[in-house]
N, C-alpha and C positions, 0 to 999 in steps of 0.2 A: 135260944139264948145266943148261939153262935152267930145267928143272923143279925141280931141287934148289935153285937160287938163289931161286926164287919161294917154295918151301916154307920155306926158312930165313928169308926176309923176312917171311912170315906169322907164323912162330914168334917172330921178334923183335918184331913188332908186338903179338902176343898177350902176350908177356912184359912189354912196356912197359905195356900196358893193365892187366895184373894188378898190376904194381907201383903204378900210379896208383890203382887201386881200393883196394889194400891201404893206401896212404898216406891216402886219403880216409876209410877206415873207422877207421884208427888216430887220425886227427885228430878224428873224430866221437866216438870213445870217450874220448879225453882231454878233450874239451869237456864231455861228459856227467859225467865224474868230477869235474872242476873245478867245474862248476855245482852238482853235488850237495853238494860240500863247502861252497860259499858258502851254499847254502840251509840246510844243517844248522847252519852258524854263525849265520845269522839266526834260525833256529828256536830254537837254544839261547839266544840273546840274548833272544828274545821269551819263552821259558820262564822265564828268570831274572826278567824284568820281571813276569810273571804269577805268579811263585812266591808262594804263599800266605803272608801274614804273620799270625802269631798276634795276635789282638786283645789289647789291654792294658786290664785292668779294675782299678778301685779300689773295693774293697768297703767300704761304710760299714755298720757293725753296726746291726741293727734298733733302733729307738727309738720311744718313745711320746710324743705331743705332745697337750696340751690345745688343742683348736680354739676359735675364737671362738664365743661363745654364739649360738644361732639360736633358731628357734621351738620347738625340742625341748629347749632347755636346754643344759647342758654336754655336749660331745661330745669323743671321743678319736680320734686317728689313730695306729695302729701301722703303721710302715712300715720296710722294708728297701730300701736303694738301692745300686746299683752304677753307677759312672760309667765309661763307655767313653772312654778317652783316646787321643790320637794318638802320644804318645811317652813314653819312660821318665822324662824330666825332669819332665813334668807329674805322672806317677805318684809320683815321689819327693817333689815339693813338697807334693802333697795328703796323702801319708802322714805327712810330717814335721809338718804343720800340722793333723792330724786333729781335735784339740780345737776349733780355730777353725772348721773345716769343719762339724763337728756343731753348733756354736753358731749359725753363720749359717743352717743349715738349720732348726734349732729356731725361731729368730726369724722366719724367712720363713713357715714352715708354721703357727706359732701364731696368725698373723693371719688365717688362712683359715677360712671356714665350711665345714661338712661338705658342703652342697649344691654348693659350688664344686669339690669334689674327687671326687665320686662318678661323674661322667660321664667317658668316654674323652677328650673334649675338655678337660675340667678337668685331667685328669692330664697331657695333652700341654702345656697352658699352664704347669702347675706345673713340668714338666721344663724348659721354656724359662726360667722364672724361676730355677730352681736353677742352670742354666748361667750366667745373668747375675750372680747373687749370688756365685758362686764364681769368676767371671772377674775380680772386683775383687782387686787384689793382697793377698796374705796377709802379705807381708813386703816390705821395701824393701832393695835393688832386687830385682825378680823378673821373669823373662821371662814373656811372656803364656802363659797356660795353654791347652792344646789339648784342651778337653773336647768330645767329639763327640756323646755321647748320655747320657741319664739313663734308667736302667732300674730300674723299681720291681719288686723281687723279692718284696716282701711289701707288702700294702696293705689294712688293715682299718680301717673307720670304724665307731665305735660311738657 
């Protein structure tokens, strides 16, 4: 009879041990599932932040400008410009005031000489000047414009 009591005692301890191991495994599984859900939530939040936004461009039809005379006489610039803007408001304001935009650009460029515009550095400087001249209000009141880049899509100096 002592042997049967010892055997059932070992069986009881074995069952308790199995229950504890099962509980630990279940807890670990729940922790992993919950942690995965949190990580996927963070990943989806990061994915939403990294979601690609389509750029907004304002196309200015190509135009020809008489440049300031230089050693070679009268010169012309034929150029097409697109403006990369940061928001729809800027796009709408520029499109609504396109005659003013074109006039400001013609006035700016007509004062330039051909040798100022033919180098990459000259084009970069012209882009900065375009942003500066278009940042001045076109109407009152007007929110500040978010012009991010000037892209020369056509550029021929003759």
